[in-house]
C-alpha positions in Angstrom: 0.0 0.0 0.0 1.4 3.4 -1.0 1.1 6.5 1.2 0.0 9.9 -0.1 3.7 11.1 0.1 4.9 8.2 -2.0 2.2 8.8 -4.5 3.1 12.5 -4.7 6.8 11.6 -5.1 5.8 9.3 -8.0 3.8 12.1 -9.7 6.6 14.5 -9.2 9.1 12.1 -10.7 6.9 11.6 -13.7 6.5 15.3 -14.2 10.2 15.8 -14.0 10.8 13.1 -16.6 8.3 14.8 -18.9 9.9 18.2 -18.4 13.4 16.9 -19.0 12.3 15.1 -22.1 10.7 18.4 -23.4 14.0 20.3 -22.7 16.1 17.7 -24.5 13.7 17.8 -27.4 13.9 21.6 -27.6 17.7 21.5 -27.4 17.9 18.9 -30.2 15.5 20.9 -32.3 17.6 24.1 -31.8 20.8 22.2 -32.7 19.2 20.9 -35.9 17.5 24.2 -36.8 20.6 26.3 -36.4 23.0 23.7 -37.9 25.2 23.8 -34.8 27.2 20.7 -35.9 28.0 22.3 -39.2 29.1 25.5 -37.5 31.3 23.5 -35.1 32.8 21.6 -38.0 33.7 24.8 -39.7 35.7 26.1 -36.7 39.4 25.5 -36.6 39.9 22.3 -34.5 42.8 23.8 -32.6 40.7 26.8 -31.5 37.8 24.5 -30.5 40.1 22.2 -28.5 41.7 25.2 -26.8 38.4 26.7 -25.9 36.9 23.4 -24.6 40.1 22.7 -22.6 39.9 26.1 -21.0 36.2 25.7 -20.2 36.7 22.2 -18.7 39.6 23.3 -16.6 37.7 26.3 -15.3 34.7 24.1 -14.5 36.9 21.3 -13.2 35.2 18.7 -15.5 36.9 15.5 -16.7 38.2 15.7 -20.3 37.1 12.8 -22.5 39.7 11.3 -24.9 38.9 10.6 -28.5 39.4 6.8 -28.0 37.0 6.8 -25.0 34.2 4.3 -25.6 31.6 7.0 -24.7 32.9 9.2 -27.5 32.4 6.4 -30.1 28.7 6.2 -29.5 27.7 9.5 -31.0 29.6 11.0 -33.9 29.4 14.6 -35.0 29.0 13.5 -38.6 25.6 12.0 -37.9 24.4 15.4 -36.7 25.5 17.4 -39.7 23.0 18.4 -42.3 23.0 16.8 -45.7 23.5 19.3 -48.6 
């Protein structure tokens, strides 16, 4: 038997999942609409690497290596527009 609090927590969790899904959908739509992958591909790789390195160092985030298995799942080429 579930309590009222557990039921409310379940409803809250479902609402958060729906909101998060909406946000992800909106971000993916904006990335596609504004051809972000194409713009990133046009940037000089050394500039982009230096900028990302600076941002990750400032935020104290781990830097993923190109041969990391996580990087192989999604490729930038699949996000580029077809001309």
